[in-house]
C-alpha positions in Angstrom: -31.1 -1.8 -50.3 -29.0 -4.2 -47.9 -31.0 -6.1 -45.5 -28.4 -8.9 -44.7 -25.6 -11.1 -46.2 -25.8 -14.0 -48.4 -27.3 -16.9 -47.4 -24.9 -19.6 -46.7 -26.9 -22.2 -45.1 -30.4 -22.6 -47.2 -31.5 -25.1 -44.8 -31.3 -22.7 -41.7 -29.8 -25.2 -39.7 -28.6 -24.0 -36.2 -25.5 -23.5 -34.5 -23.2 -23.7 -37.6 -22.3 -20.7 -39.6 -24.1 -17.2 -39.1 -27.0 -16.9 -36.9 -30.0 -16.7 -39.4 -32.9 -14.2 -38.2 -35.8 -14.1 -40.1 -38.3 -11.1 -40.4 -41.5 -10.5 -41.7 -44.4 -8.1 -41.5 -47.4 -9.0 -39.5 -50.2 -7.8 -41.8 -49.7 -6.9 -45.6 -52.0 -4.0 -45.3 -49.8 -1.0 -46.1 -46.6 -3.2 -46.0 -45.0 -1.5 -49.2 -44.2 1.7 -47.4 -42.2 -0.4 -44.8 -38.2 -0.3 -45.3 -36.5 -3.8 -45.0 -34.2 -4.0 -42.2 -30.8 -2.9 -43.3 -27.4 -3.6 -41.9 -26.0 -0.5 -40.2 -23.1 1.0 -42.4 -21.7 4.1 -43.2 -20.7 4.8 -46.8 -18.6 7.4 -48.2 -16.3 7.7 -44.8 -12.6 8.2 -45.0 -10.6 5.0 -45.3 -7.5 6.4 -46.7 -5.5 6.4 -43.7 -4.6 3.0 -42.0 -5.6 4.6 -38.6 -8.8 6.0 -39.8 -11.9 5.2 -37.5 -13.6 3.6 -40.6 -11.1 1.2 -40.8 -10.8 0.1 -36.9 -11.8 -3.2 -36.4 -13.6 -2.6 -32.9 -15.6 0.1 -35.0 -16.4 -2.1 -37.9 -17.4 -5.4 -35.6 -19.7 -3.0 -33.6 -21.6 -1.4 -36.5 -21.7 -4.8 -38.3 -24.0 -6.2 -35.5 -26.6 -3.7 -35.6 -29.5 -3.6 -38.2 -31.5 -0.2 -38.8 -35.3 0.1 -39.1 -36.4 3.4 -40.7 -39.4 5.3 -39.9 -42.1 4.9 -42.7 -44.2 7.9 -42.1 -44.0 11.6 -42.0 -45.2 12.4 -38.6 -45.5 15.9 -36.9 -47.4 15.8 -33.5 -47.6 18.0 -30.3 -48.9 17.3 -27.0 -51.4 19.2 -24.9 -54.1 18.7 -22.3 -57.8 19.2 -22.9 -60.5 21.2 -20.8 -60.7 18.8 -18.2 -56.6 17.9 -18.1 -57.0 14.9 -20.0 -53.7 14.3 -22.3 -54.0 14.8 -26.0 -52.1 14.4 -29.2 -52.2 17.2 -31.7 -51.6 16.8 -35.5 -49.6 19.7 -36.2 -49.2 18.8 -39.7 -52.9 19.2 -40.1 -54.3 18.6 -43.9 -51.1 19.2 -45.2 -49.8 16.1 -43.7 -49.0 12.8 -45.7 -50.8 10.9 -43.2 -54.5 11.4 -43.2 -56.2 12.1 -39.6 -57.7 8.7 -39.5 -54.5 6.7 -40.5 -52.4 8.7 -37.8 -54.9 7.6 -35.3 -54.3 3.9 -36.4 -50.4 4.1 -36.2 -49.7 6.7 -33.3 -51.1 5.8 -29.9 -50.9 8.0 -26.7 -50.6 5.5 -23.7 -53.3 5.8 -21.0 -51.6 8.3 -18.3 -51.8 5.6 -15.4 -49.2 3.8 -17.5 -46.6 6.2 -17.8 -43.5 5.8 -15.9 -43.4 9.4 -14.8 -46.4 11.8 -14.4 -44.9 14.4 -16.3 -43.5 12.5 -19.5 -46.2 11.0 -21.6 -45.4 7.6 -23.4 -46.8 7.2 -27.1 -46.2 4.1 -29.2 -45.9 3.9 -33.0 -47.3 0.8 -34.7 -44.8 -0.8 -37.1 -45.4 -4.6 -37.6 -41.9 -6.1 -37.9 -41.7 -9.6 -36.8 -38.4 -11.0 -35.9 -37.9 -15.0 -35.5 -35.0 -17.6 -35.3 -34.7 -21.5 -35.1 -32.3 -21.3 -32.4 -31.7 -19.4 -29.0 -31.6 -16.0 -30.0 -32.2 -12.5 -28.2 -33.1 -9.4 -29.9 -32.2 -6.0 -28.1 -34.3 -2.8 -29.7 -32.5 0.4 -28.9 -32.1 4.1 -30.3 -30.1 4.8 -33.2 -27.4 6.3 -31.5 -25.0 6.2 -34.2 -27.0 8.4 -36.6 -26.8 12.3 -36.2 -30.1 14.1 -35.7 -29.8 17.8 -36.6 -32.9 18.2 -34.4 -32.7 16.0 -31.3 -36.0 14.1 -30.2 -37.7 15.6 -27.6 -37.6 12.5 -25.5 -36.1 9.2 -25.5 -37.3 5.7 -26.8 -37.9 2.6 -24.7 -35.5 -0.3 -25.6 -36.4 -3.8 -25.0 -35.1 -7.2 -24.8 -36.5 -11.0 -25.4 -35.9 -14.3 -26.8 -37.0 -14.3 -30.6 -36.7 -18.4 -30.6 -39.5 -18.4 -28.0 -41.5 -15.4 -28.2 -42.8 -13.7 -31.5 -44.4 -10.2 -31.6 -44.6 -7.6 -33.6 -42.3 -4.5 -32.8 -43.4 -1.1 -32.1 -41.7 2.2 -31.5 -42.4 3.7 -27.8 -41.1 7.2 -27.1 -41.0 9.0 -23.5 -41.8 12.5 -24.2 -39.5 14.6 -21.8 -40.3 17.9 -23.2 -43.8 18.2 -24.3 -43.1 22.1 -25.1 -41.4 20.9 -28.2 -43.2 18.7 -30.9 -42.3 15.4 -31.9 -41.3 15.3 -35.7 -40.3 12.3 -37.6 -39.8 12.0 -41.3 -39.9 9.0 -43.7 -36.8 7.4 -44.0 -35.3 8.8 -40.9 -33.3 6.3 -38.4 -35.8 5.0 -36.1 -34.1 2.4 -34.1 -31.8 -0.4 -34.0 -32.0 -4.0 -33.5 -29.1 -6.3 -32.1 -29.2 -10.0 -32.0 -27.4 -12.3 -29.7 -27.0 -15.9 -29.9 -25.0 -18.6 -28.2 -21.4 -17.1 -29.3 -20.2 -13.7 -29.3 -18.3 -14.5 -32.4 -21.1 -15.7 -34.6 -22.0 -13.1 -37.2 -25.8 -12.5 -37.9 -27.9 -12.4 -41.2 -31.4 -10.9 -41.4 -33.2 -12.5 -44.2 -36.7 -12.0 -45.5 -39.2 -15.2 -44.6 -42.6 -16.1 -45.1 -45.9 -15.3 -42.8 -46.6 -19.0 -43.0 -49.7 -20.5 -41.3 -47.4 -22.2 -38.9 -46.1 -19.0 -38.0 -49.6 -17.1 -37.7 -50.8 -19.9 -35.5 -48.1 -19.7 -33.0 -48.2 -15.9 -33.1 -51.9 -15.9 -32.5 -51.5 -18.0 -29.2 -49.3 -14.9 -27.7 -51.6 -11.9 -29.3 -52.8 -9.9 -26.6 -51.5 -11.5 -23.3 -50.0 -8.5 -22.1 -53.7 -7.6 -21.3 -54.3 -10.7 -19.1 -51.0 -11.1 -17.1 -48.3 -9.0 -15.5 -45.2 -10.9 -16.6 -45.2 -12.1 -19.8 -41.5 -13.5 -19.5 -43.1 -16.2 -17.5 -44.8 -17.4 -20.5 -41.9 -17.8 -22.6 -41.2 -21.6 -21.6 -44.8 -22.5 -22.6 -44.8 -20.6 -25.9 -41.6 -22.2 -26.8 -42.8 -25.7 -26.1 -45.8 -24.9 -28.2 -43.7 -23.6 -31.3 -43.5 -25.5 -34.5 -40.4 -27.2 -35.3 -39.4 -25.5 -38.1 -40.4 -21.8 -38.8 -38.1 -20.0 -41.3 -39.4 -20.3 -44.9 -37.0 -18.1 -47.1 -38.8 -15.7 -49.2 -38.1 -15.4 -53.2 -35.6 -12.8 -54.1 -37.5 -9.6 -55.1 -40.2 -9.8 -52.4 -40.2 -7.6 -49.5 -36.9 -5.6 -50.7 -34.8 -8.8 -50.9 
């Protein structure tokens, strides 16, 4: 499975050649079930005609700049309210589901009702653990997998987000705003979950996403940022301090054959 293009700069020297983005999982528990990031591409498309969309430089350029994260779990849940009106998630799959109830509760979280953007639209979060980091100025944008067709549309929208991965390191999650709570949320393992787009100092520079080691330096730096959202209202205000505290070198490439490389 493709996770990036061939490395051209083993030393990861910044600001020359492709922008190198490293990825790793924030923990090893059950990490084998996670899919490696893959460049968005559509095989089997019609390329026989010179004017085919599959050969359009604009289309090819756009698709090549997105990286896909696939859903690692089979999830089938509904939304309800208890006897006292408290919001609740219901495991529709029951004992037939591939995720045991205990594990489902660990990976799917219902956000407190007071923190929803709208009073009638619950927000849930799916814990994933993907971390992305860069040695040079680089921003990640997380957005919906808009180019992949769903035969059954989701009953809501995902929360996007954008932050600098050279200055801030945190695991990504999938956040979902449930607009039609009368419909169940069904996710299947392997389904497109979201895209990542990376922006560096030039719009023309290609991006390569490669697996890197979760080194002690990375773990210490990441630990300094863990849980700060519970302590301050605007974590963006901490980016400068986090960047100043980061180790000089972070990306240590993994050997081929690890994490799907």
